FIVO-433460 format. One record per residue (C-alpha): z, y negated, x; residue in one letter; chain; residue number from 0. Coordinates in steps of 0.25 Angstrom, whole numbers. Layout:
N
<dovex up="Z" north="Y" east="X" gukol="a" fivex="A" zaro="NUM"/>
...
***
This chain:
184
<dovex up="250" north="117" east="-13" gukol="x" fivex="A" zaro="0"/>
<dovex up="240" north="113" east="-23" gukol="x" fivex="A" zaro="1"/>
<dovex up="234" north="99" east="-23" gukol="x" fivex="A" zaro="2"/>
<dovex up="229" north="93" east="-36" gukol="x" fivex="A" zaro="3"/>
<dovex up="219" north="82" east="-35" gukol="x" fivex="A" zaro="4"/>
<dovex up="218" north="71" east="-45" gukol="x" fivex="A" zaro="5"/>
<dovex up="206" north="71" east="-54" gukol="x" fivex="A" zaro="6"/>
<dovex up="194" north="63" east="-50" gukol="x" fivex="A" zaro="7"/>
<dovex up="195" north="49" east="-55" gukol="x" fivex="A" zaro="8"/>
<dovex up="183" north="46" east="-64" gukol="x" fivex="A" zaro="9"/>
<dovex up="178" north="32" east="-61" gukol="x" fivex="A" zaro="10"/>
<dovex up="170" north="23" east="-71" gukol="x" fivex="A" zaro="11"/>
<dovex up="163" north="17" east="-60" gukol="x" fivex="A" zaro="12"/>
<dovex up="154" north="27" east="-51" gukol="x" fivex="A" zaro="13"/>
<dovex up="153" north="24" east="-37" gukol="x" fivex="A" zaro="14"/>
<dovex up="141" north="14" east="-33" gukol="x" fivex="A" zaro="15"/>
<dovex up="128" north="19" east="-27" gukol="x" fivex="A" zaro="16"/>
<dovex up="130" north="22" east="-12" gukol="x" fivex="A" zaro="17"/>
<dovex up="117" north="14" east="-9" gukol="x" fivex="A" zaro="18"/>
<dovex up="121" north="1" east="-2" gukol="x" fivex="A" zaro="19"/>
<dovex up="120" north="-11" east="-11" gukol="x" fivex="A" zaro="20"/>
<dovex up="118" north="-3" east="-24" gukol="x" fivex="A" zaro="21"/>
<dovex up="130" north="-5" east="-34" gukol="x" fivex="A" zaro="22"/>
<dovex up="124" north="5" east="-45" gukol="x" fivex="A" zaro="23"/>
<dovex up="133" north="17" east="-48" gukol="x" fivex="A" zaro="24"/>
<dovex up="131" north="30" east="-41" gukol="x" fivex="A" zaro="25"/>
<dovex up="126" north="41" east="-50" gukol="x" fivex="A" zaro="26"/>
<dovex up="132" north="55" east="-51" gukol="x" fivex="A" zaro="27"/>
<dovex up="134" north="62" east="-38" gukol="x" fivex="A" zaro="28"/>
<dovex up="125" north="53" east="-31" gukol="x" fivex="A" zaro="29"/>
<dovex up="130" north="41" east="-23" gukol="x" fivex="A" zaro="30"/>
<dovex up="118" north="33" east="-28" gukol="x" fivex="A" zaro="31"/>
<dovex up="115" north="26" east="-40" gukol="x" fivex="A" zaro="32"/>
<dovex up="104" north="31" east="-50" gukol="x" fivex="A" zaro="33"/>
<dovex up="93" north="22" east="-43" gukol="x" fivex="A" zaro="34"/>
<dovex up="96" north="26" east="-29" gukol="x" fivex="A" zaro="35"/>
<dovex up="98" north="41" east="-33" gukol="x" fivex="A" zaro="36"/>
<dovex up="84" north="41" east="-40" gukol="x" fivex="A" zaro="37"/>
<dovex up="77" north="34" east="-29" gukol="x" fivex="A" zaro="38"/>
<dovex up="83" north="44" east="-19" gukol="x" fivex="A" zaro="39"/>
<dovex up="78" north="55" east="-28" gukol="x" fivex="A" zaro="40"/>
<dovex up="64" north="49" east="-29" gukol="x" fivex="A" zaro="41"/>
<dovex up="62" north="44" east="-15" gukol="x" fivex="A" zaro="42"/>
<dovex up="71" north="51" east="-6" gukol="x" fivex="A" zaro="43"/>
<dovex up="80" north="39" east="-3" gukol="x" fivex="A" zaro="44"/>
<dovex up="90" north="31" east="-12" gukol="x" fivex="A" zaro="45"/>
<dovex up="85" north="17" east="-9" gukol="x" fivex="A" zaro="46"/>
<dovex up="71" north="12" east="-11" gukol="x" fivex="A" zaro="47"/>
<dovex up="61" north="10" east="0" gukol="x" fivex="A" zaro="48"/>
<dovex up="60" north="-4" east="6" gukol="x" fivex="A" zaro="49"/>
<dovex up="47" north="-12" east="4" gukol="x" fivex="A" zaro="50"/>
<dovex up="43" north="-9" east="18" gukol="x" fivex="A" zaro="51"/>
<dovex up="46" north="6" east="17" gukol="x" fivex="A" zaro="52"/>
<dovex up="38" north="7" east="5" gukol="x" fivex="A" zaro="53"/>
<dovex up="27" north="0" east="13" gukol="x" fivex="A" zaro="54"/>
<dovex up="27" north="10" east="24" gukol="x" fivex="A" zaro="55"/>
<dovex up="27" north="22" east="15" gukol="x" fivex="A" zaro="56"/>
<dovex up="13" north="18" east="11" gukol="x" fivex="A" zaro="57"/>
<dovex up="7" north="15" east="25" gukol="x" fivex="A" zaro="58"/>
<dovex up="0" north="25" east="33" gukol="x" fivex="A" zaro="59"/>
<dovex up="-2" north="20" east="48" gukol="x" fivex="A" zaro="60"/>
<dovex up="-16" north="24" east="53" gukol="x" fivex="A" zaro="61"/>
<dovex up="-15" north="27" east="68" gukol="x" fivex="A" zaro="62"/>
<dovex up="-30" north="24" east="70" gukol="x" fivex="A" zaro="63"/>
<dovex up="-32" north="9" east="68" gukol="x" fivex="A" zaro="64"/>
<dovex up="-17" north="6" east="64" gukol="x" fivex="A" zaro="65"/>
<dovex up="-19" north="3" east="49" gukol="x" fivex="A" zaro="66"/>
<dovex up="-7" north="5" east="40" gukol="x" fivex="A" zaro="67"/>
<dovex up="-14" north="11" east="29" gukol="x" fivex="A" zaro="68"/>
<dovex up="-8" north="8" east="15" gukol="x" fivex="A" zaro="69"/>
<dovex up="-6" north="22" east="7" gukol="x" fivex="A" zaro="70"/>
<dovex up="0" north="15" east="-5" gukol="x" fivex="A" zaro="71"/>
<dovex up="-7" north="9" east="-17" gukol="x" fivex="A" zaro="72"/>
<dovex up="-21" north="3" east="-14" gukol="x" fivex="A" zaro="73"/>
<dovex up="-27" north="-7" east="-24" gukol="x" fivex="A" zaro="74"/>
<dovex up="-41" north="-5" east="-28" gukol="x" fivex="A" zaro="75"/>
<dovex up="-49" north="-14" east="-19" gukol="x" fivex="A" zaro="76"/>
<dovex up="-64" north="-13" east="-18" gukol="x" fivex="A" zaro="77"/>
<dovex up="-72" north="-3" east="-11" gukol="x" fivex="A" zaro="78"/>
<dovex up="-63" north="-3" east="1" gukol="x" fivex="A" zaro="79"/>
<dovex up="-50" north="1" east="-5" gukol="x" fivex="A" zaro="80"/>
<dovex up="-39" north="-7" east="-9" gukol="x" fivex="A" zaro="81"/>
<dovex up="-27" north="-14" east="-3" gukol="x" fivex="A" zaro="82"/>
<dovex up="-13" north="-7" east="-3" gukol="x" fivex="A" zaro="83"/>
<dovex up="-3" north="-12" east="-14" gukol="x" fivex="A" zaro="84"/>
<dovex up="12" north="-13" east="-11" gukol="x" fivex="A" zaro="85"/>
<dovex up="24" north="-18" east="-19" gukol="x" fivex="A" zaro="86"/>
<dovex up="36" north="-26" east="-12" gukol="x" fivex="A" zaro="87"/>
<dovex up="40" north="-32" east="-25" gukol="x" fivex="A" zaro="88"/>
<dovex up="26" north="-38" east="-27" gukol="x" fivex="A" zaro="89"/>
<dovex up="13" north="-31" east="-27" gukol="x" fivex="A" zaro="90"/>
<dovex up="6" north="-34" east="-14" gukol="x" fivex="A" zaro="91"/>
<dovex up="-5" north="-28" east="-5" gukol="x" fivex="A" zaro="92"/>
<dovex up="1" north="-19" east="5" gukol="x" fivex="A" zaro="93"/>
<dovex up="-7" north="-26" east="17" gukol="x" fivex="A" zaro="94"/>
<dovex up="-1" north="-40" east="13" gukol="x" fivex="A" zaro="95"/>
<dovex up="13" north="-34" east="12" gukol="x" fivex="A" zaro="96"/>
<dovex up="12" north="-28" east="25" gukol="x" fivex="A" zaro="97"/>
<dovex up="6" north="-41" east="32" gukol="x" fivex="A" zaro="98"/>
<dovex up="17" north="-49" east="25" gukol="x" fivex="A" zaro="99"/>
<dovex up="28" north="-39" east="29" gukol="x" fivex="A" zaro="100"/>
<dovex up="25" north="-37" east="43" gukol="x" fivex="A" zaro="101"/>
<dovex up="18" north="-50" east="47" gukol="x" fivex="A" zaro="102"/>
<dovex up="21" north="-61" east="38" gukol="x" fivex="A" zaro="103"/>
<dovex up="16" north="-69" east="26" gukol="x" fivex="A" zaro="104"/>
<dovex up="2" north="-70" east="23" gukol="x" fivex="A" zaro="105"/>
<dovex up="-3" north="-84" east="23" gukol="x" fivex="A" zaro="106"/>
<dovex up="-7" north="-91" east="10" gukol="x" fivex="A" zaro="107"/>
<dovex up="-21" north="-88" east="6" gukol="x" fivex="A" zaro="108"/>
<dovex up="-23" north="-77" east="16" gukol="x" fivex="A" zaro="109"/>
<dovex up="-27" north="-63" east="14" gukol="x" fivex="A" zaro="110"/>
<dovex up="-24" north="-51" east="22" gukol="x" fivex="A" zaro="111"/>
<dovex up="-36" north="-45" east="30" gukol="x" fivex="A" zaro="112"/>
<dovex up="-36" north="-31" east="35" gukol="x" fivex="A" zaro="113"/>
<dovex up="-41" north="-32" east="49" gukol="x" fivex="A" zaro="114"/>
<dovex up="-43" north="-17" east="49" gukol="x" fivex="A" zaro="115"/>
<dovex up="-52" north="-17" east="36" gukol="x" fivex="A" zaro="116"/>
<dovex up="-42" north="-7" east="30" gukol="x" fivex="A" zaro="117"/>
<dovex up="-37" north="-12" east="16" gukol="x" fivex="A" zaro="118"/>
<dovex up="-26" north="-2" east="16" gukol="x" fivex="A" zaro="119"/>
<dovex up="-21" north="-6" east="30" gukol="x" fivex="A" zaro="120"/>
<dovex up="-7" north="-13" east="29" gukol="x" fivex="A" zaro="121"/>
<dovex up="-5" north="-15" east="44" gukol="x" fivex="A" zaro="122"/>
<dovex up="-1" north="-29" east="47" gukol="x" fivex="A" zaro="123"/>
<dovex up="-9" north="-29" east="60" gukol="x" fivex="A" zaro="124"/>
<dovex up="-22" north="-26" east="52" gukol="x" fivex="A" zaro="125"/>
<dovex up="-19" north="-38" east="42" gukol="x" fivex="A" zaro="126"/>
<dovex up="-22" north="-52" east="44" gukol="x" fivex="A" zaro="127"/>
<dovex up="-21" north="-64" east="34" gukol="x" fivex="A" zaro="128"/>
<dovex up="-34" north="-71" east="32" gukol="x" fivex="A" zaro="129"/>
<dovex up="-40" north="-80" east="22" gukol="x" fivex="A" zaro="130"/>
<dovex up="-49" north="-74" east="11" gukol="x" fivex="A" zaro="131"/>
<dovex up="-61" north="-80" east="17" gukol="x" fivex="A" zaro="132"/>
<dovex up="-58" north="-73" east="31" gukol="x" fivex="A" zaro="133"/>
<dovex up="-54" north="-60" east="24" gukol="x" fivex="A" zaro="134"/>
<dovex up="-68" north="-60" east="17" gukol="x" fivex="A" zaro="135"/>
<dovex up="-75" north="-63" east="29" gukol="x" fivex="A" zaro="136"/>
<dovex up="-68" north="-52" east="37" gukol="x" fivex="A" zaro="137"/>
<dovex up="-70" north="-42" east="26" gukol="x" fivex="A" zaro="138"/>
<dovex up="-80" north="-31" east="25" gukol="x" fivex="A" zaro="139"/>
<dovex up="-89" north="-40" east="16" gukol="x" fivex="A" zaro="140"/>
<dovex up="-87" north="-52" east="26" gukol="x" fivex="A" zaro="141"/>
<dovex up="-91" north="-54" east="40" gukol="x" fivex="A" zaro="142"/>
<dovex up="-90" north="-39" east="44" gukol="x" fivex="A" zaro="143"/>
<dovex up="-103" north="-37" east="36" gukol="x" fivex="A" zaro="144"/>
<dovex up="-114" north="-42" east="45" gukol="x" fivex="A" zaro="145"/>
<dovex up="-126" north="-39" east="37" gukol="x" fivex="A" zaro="146"/>
<dovex up="-130" north="-40" east="22" gukol="x" fivex="A" zaro="147"/>
<dovex up="-132" north="-27" east="13" gukol="x" fivex="A" zaro="148"/>
<dovex up="-147" north="-28" east="17" gukol="x" fivex="A" zaro="149"/>
<dovex up="-144" north="-28" east="32" gukol="x" fivex="A" zaro="150"/>
<dovex up="-147" north="-43" east="35" gukol="x" fivex="A" zaro="151"/>
<dovex up="-137" north="-49" east="45" gukol="x" fivex="A" zaro="152"/>
<dovex up="-126" north="-59" east="40" gukol="x" fivex="A" zaro="153"/>
<dovex up="-129" north="-69" east="51" gukol="x" fivex="A" zaro="154"/>
<dovex up="-130" north="-84" east="52" gukol="x" fivex="A" zaro="155"/>
<dovex up="-145" north="-84" east="49" gukol="x" fivex="A" zaro="156"/>
<dovex up="-144" north="-74" east="37" gukol="x" fivex="A" zaro="157"/>
<dovex up="-131" north="-77" east="30" gukol="x" fivex="A" zaro="158"/>
<dovex up="-128" north="-87" east="19" gukol="x" fivex="A" zaro="159"/>
<dovex up="-114" north="-90" east="15" gukol="x" fivex="A" zaro="160"/>
<dovex up="-113" north="-92" east="0" gukol="x" fivex="A" zaro="161"/>
<dovex up="-107" north="-105" east="-5" gukol="x" fivex="A" zaro="162"/>
<dovex up="-104" north="-100" east="-19" gukol="x" fivex="A" zaro="163"/>
<dovex up="-96" north="-88" east="-13" gukol="x" fivex="A" zaro="164"/>
<dovex up="-87" north="-91" east="-1" gukol="x" fivex="A" zaro="165"/>
<dovex up="-88" north="-81" east="10" gukol="x" fivex="A" zaro="166"/>
<dovex up="-100" north="-74" east="4" gukol="x" fivex="A" zaro="167"/>
<dovex up="-113" north="-73" east="12" gukol="x" fivex="A" zaro="168"/>
<dovex up="-127" north="-69" east="9" gukol="x" fivex="A" zaro="169"/>
<dovex up="-138" north="-64" east="17" gukol="x" fivex="A" zaro="170"/>
<dovex up="-150" north="-74" east="18" gukol="x" fivex="A" zaro="171"/>
<dovex up="-160" north="-63" east="20" gukol="x" fivex="A" zaro="172"/>
<dovex up="-156" north="-56" east="7" gukol="x" fivex="A" zaro="173"/>
<dovex up="-155" north="-69" east="-1" gukol="x" fivex="A" zaro="174"/>
<dovex up="-170" north="-72" east="3" gukol="x" fivex="A" zaro="175"/>
<dovex up="-174" north="-58" east="-1" gukol="x" fivex="A" zaro="176"/>
<dovex up="-166" north="-59" east="-14" gukol="x" fivex="A" zaro="177"/>
<dovex up="-173" north="-73" east="-17" gukol="x" fivex="A" zaro="178"/>
<dovex up="-187" north="-68" east="-14" gukol="x" fivex="A" zaro="179"/>
<dovex up="-185" north="-56" east="-24" gukol="x" fivex="A" zaro="180"/>
<dovex up="-181" north="-66" east="-35" gukol="x" fivex="A" zaro="181"/>
<dovex up="-193" north="-75" east="-33" gukol="x" fivex="A" zaro="182"/>
<dovex up="-203" north="-64" east="-32" gukol="x" fivex="A" zaro="183"/>
***
């Protein structure tokens, strides 16, 4: 007995993409639309990474010290290296995104201070929101510097705080030397 199958029915409407929530038509022999097929071909998965997954792909955890070091784009920032750049629909610093995502909002008019002194660190336990003044005082050019470049101590007797530049100090001994050279 021979069974004859009916010819396949050609549909004007291809099946939809098999990815949940995608209504685009599937392409060729794939069960995915062109977008999901191409994403799978390029990145090994049909769906894009979540924002948090993209963050973790660019983080290397340093066992000694516990820094989460940013391995992605670094902005050009002074002699100490830059800060990590990240995009979540807006361009943000990676350390700020990390703090906002894992801890909560950064208070208005506050900056994030790296307690570990590592600008590439995005570990929220190493980050603290502080005012700009506090951040400058904590910085390497702030109170951590205990002596002027000529070796005089920055103490109460030898330090003058400048009125024209807030949070800027001068060595009184160096000021005397400078003035005596100008008058000689």
